[in-house]
C-alpha positions in Angstrom: -22.4 -0.5 5.8 -18.9 0.0 4.8 -18.3 2.0 1.5 -15.3 3.1 -0.4 -15.6 5.6 -3.1 -12.8 6.5 -5.3 -12.6 9.7 -7.3 -9.9 11.7 -9.3 -9.3 9.5 -12.3 -9.3 10.7 -15.8 -7.3 11.2 -19.0 -3.8 12.7 -18.7 -0.9 13.1 -21.0 2.4 11.1 -20.4 4.3 12.9 -17.8 1.3 14.4 -16.2 -0.1 14.0 -12.7 -3.2 12.9 -11.1 -4.3 12.6 -7.4 -6.9 9.9 -6.6 -9.1 10.0 -3.5 -10.8 7.3 -1.6 -13.5 8.3 0.8 -14.3 5.6 3.4 -17.5 5.4 5.4 -19.1 3.0 8.0 -15.9 2.0 9.7 -13.4 3.9 12.1 -11.0 4.9 9.2 -8.1 5.6 11.4 -7.9 2.0 12.7 -7.5 0.4 9.2 -5.0 0.0 6.6 -5.6 1.4 3.1 -4.4 0.0 -0.1 -4.5 0.8 -3.8 -4.6 -1.7 -6.5 -4.8 -1.5 -10.3 -6.0 -3.6 -13.1 -5.1 -2.9 -16.8 -7.3 -4.6 -19.7 -6.3 -8.2 -20.0 -4.1 -8.2 -17.0 -4.4 -9.4 -13.4 -5.1 -7.0 -10.6 -1.7 -5.7 -9.1 -0.6 -4.0 -5.9 0.2 -0.3 -6.1 0.7 1.0 -2.6 -0.6 0.6 1.0 -0.6 2.7 4.2 -1.1 1.1 7.7 -3.1 2.7 10.5 0.1 3.8 12.1 1.6 5.4 8.9 3.8 2.6 7.6 3.9 2.8 3.8 4.5 0.1 1.2 5.0 0.5 -2.5 5.3 -1.7 -5.6 8.9 -1.6 -6.4 8.3 -0.4 -9.9 6.3 2.7 -8.7 8.6 3.9 -5.9 9.5 7.6 -6.5 6.6 8.4 -8.7 3.6 7.5 -6.5 2.8 8.5 -3.0 0.1 7.3 -0.7 -1.3 9.4 2.2 -4.4 9.7 4.4 -6.4 12.3 6.1 -8.1 10.7 9.1 -10.0 13.7 9.8 -11.7 13.4 6.4 -11.8 9.6 6.3 -10.0 9.9 3.0 -7.0 8.2 1.6 -5.0 9.6 -1.5 -2.7 8.3 -4.2 -0.7 11.0 -5.8 0.7 9.8 -9.2 3.4 11.8 -10.9 5.4 11.2 -14.1 2.6 9.1 -15.4 3.2 6.7 -18.3 1.0 4.9 -20.8 1.7 1.6 -18.8 0.1 3.2 -15.7 -3.4 3.0 -17.7 -5.7 1.0 -15.6 -8.7 0.9 -13.3 -7.6 1.9 -9.8 -9.2 0.4 -6.7 -8.9 1.4 -3.1 -9.4 -1.2 -0.3 -9.6 -1.3 3.4 -8.1 -3.9 5.7 -7.8 -4.6 9.3 -4.8 -6.8 9.1 -1.4 -5.4 7.8 -0.6 -7.8 4.7 -0.2 -4.9 2.1 0.4 -7.2 -0.9 -2.4 -9.6 -0.4 -5.8 -8.7 -1.9 -7.4 -11.2 0.4 -6.4 -9.2 3.4 -8.8 -6.4 2.2 -12.4 -6.9 3.2 -13.9 -3.9 1.4 -13.2 -2.4 -2.0 -14.3 0.4 -3.9 -15.8 0.4 -7.5 -12.6 1.6 -9.1 -11.8 4.9 -11.0 -10.3 4.8 -14.6 -7.0 6.4 -15.2 -5.8 6.7 -18.9 -2.4 8.0 -19.8 -2.2 9.1 -23.5 1.2 8.9 -25.3 
């Protein structure tokens, strides 16, 4: 059974940083792409960042330079480092796993975590 479990969310002030983790089990982690998405209240889920099995990264244009995606294959864990956080970054953040490399498409990801809340106070 494939499971993705996010952690690391919380409340942070504007300008602060958080690092989200996504622990993956039940599939050979190193062979799959990992993506991060987020959903704010009343808004649609949006793409944040993705990292392929062979270390290709892709970011939402608006987040380049502030967010960094990485992975540790030995720990079966992906990370999202978020710096210079803004109130508009407040959302539930989800990680997802995909066999194909279509980073922007939620439909390409076949397993999702339950999400972790990130709240940025002004």
